[in-house]
Phi, psi and omega in degrees: 000130184288148182241145179263175183291334181281002180080029176256154170257128176264114182256118179278106180231124177050038172087006179222156181264143184232121179279127178251130188290132173212016181188280181265170182299143181302318183301324178294320180295317185300312186295322179303309180303317182295317185288320188267328191250353183305307186300316181293323177298315181296319180295317179292328180287320174304317182295321179297322180293320177295314180293325176298321177300317180298313181295322174299319177300317179295315180295331176289324177296329181264009176078024180291146171289148177052053194290325186287330175283311187288321178293319176297317182293318183289321181293320183285329179290320177296313178300322183293315180298319181289351180088011179293151185284069178237140180200160175223083181285166182311312183301326183269340179279332187298317177302322176296319179295325178297312179299315176304316181301318175298316179302310181297321178303326180296340185278351178284138180208158181306325181290354180291334180306315181298319180294320178298321172302324175290333186264021188293321180295318177301315180293320182291333182261001182302313175306321180292318175302318178297315182298318183290321178298312177300319185291322178294316182292320181294325177295320180300314183287333172286320185270326183261312182281344183056039174287153169297165183301316182295316185289316180298325180296309188279337174286331184267353184281131181280064179242188177285157183293310184302315182299316180292325185288318182291315177297316180298321184289331178288340183247019172088012177285161176280107183303315183297320184292315180298316181297314181295320179289320181293320180294319177297317177309308184294317180307310186291317181298314182293324180287330186264320191303313184299318182297318183295313182293322175297321184287320188271333183254344183075011184290128179274145184296145179227148179273008185091029185296340180298325181240356177267164180233124185262358183285150174233124007285169181293171182310135182295334180277349186298313182294311181287314181284323175295316176298318171307314186291323178295302187295302184295319185298312185292317181297317182287318176297323183288316180297330180275355186057046175287137173302140180051050187301327180297333177262315192285326184292304182299325179299311183298315181293318176294317176299317183298315175303317178287320175296321179284346182080012183295319186211157174227041184296152178240143181274129177305144180299329176294329182279325172301314180295318179304311177305316183295320173301315180296322174299312178299320176300316179304315184294312184295324182285352182294344188260012175297144179090346179268147177284161182297321177299318179292319181299319182297318180295311184296316185295323180290321177294315183290330177297319176296315173297324176296314178304315178299311187290329175288323171304309179297318181299313183291320180291318179295320178297321175296316178298314179293328177293320177295326181278319185267338186082001179285156176303126178299326177291328175294319179292330179291322176293322182298319182267344186302144182276049173252187177279161179302308184296318184293314180286325177298314177290331177295316179302317176297315182299333182258007176062039172252179184273106183293334186300315180294326177296312184299314182300314183294322183287325177299314177301315180298320179296317181293320182295315180290319183297320182279317187279326188299309181292332178288327180275347185293108174227089184301329183295338181283347187220065190264353179236138183293000000 
């Protein structure tokens, strides 16, 4: 593990560097990095956005579903593995996440309560689905990847990258393996799910017209209320230590404003596309620093677990659709083992109801964060 002059260990996790204390105070190291590396970090992020925009435009031309996310993600992943100077550090990701939060909040409306009422059984059985998914994936990583118990457990858990890396490192898991497997899973799910849904359900791709505004100039309420959602949401969520505060805070405030009828502002489609490009670039840049062979191995292992998860997801969504009457394509996104922002944006791109997807993923995140550390018992699974 490389060491810096200040006596720190730099751990590459999910495409960003984290200073780990092993000598001097963390604050001193952070200031040194900010002063010396900020221009380079910003330049690499701008390069990633430009490359992502080109990829998104190409995917739009070929008629891909969710083109701005998938095109940006694919282009930045290729560039990262090739060693090109692209990156998406935490400081550069947060503004994009805040915009995405406001966009997702715009999808909430009073009629959503009725749909959530329809999905009560689906939400109630979600922990059972998560338990089955985790058990199958953990078994895969123990028997096929030959991971140690802790690494297999947190690599196979359908949770967020940051949460699983932190929990895993505290329990002896290999941080890098957990981060890369989780990142590759999200990459594959985001890449595959829109095509599968369009193929099996016949849903046409959509640019997000349900919450977007094509008028010029943009909605007059966008700047005051959108800015209010970002500022108040980020400050409040950070003060309350909400996970993914830069996304969850603006989304919560924007959703509250729309549910209460205070405003009904819409986001310009160009801003929505820009947010999708940023999201895709963030996912794609996670693979920087990997050799092609290492990437192929990680992708292969993640592909096996993703195939298991998708088979279970489609079967479970089909059963829940028959019981609840909800659209099976909507339930696939609600149960899909991708990120909250990624699957919600996929719902927007496929003209489905993002609110249902968001609620399911919020329950998933809470269930995994609470349940994963409680259920972890390495002594029960010490042999492959």
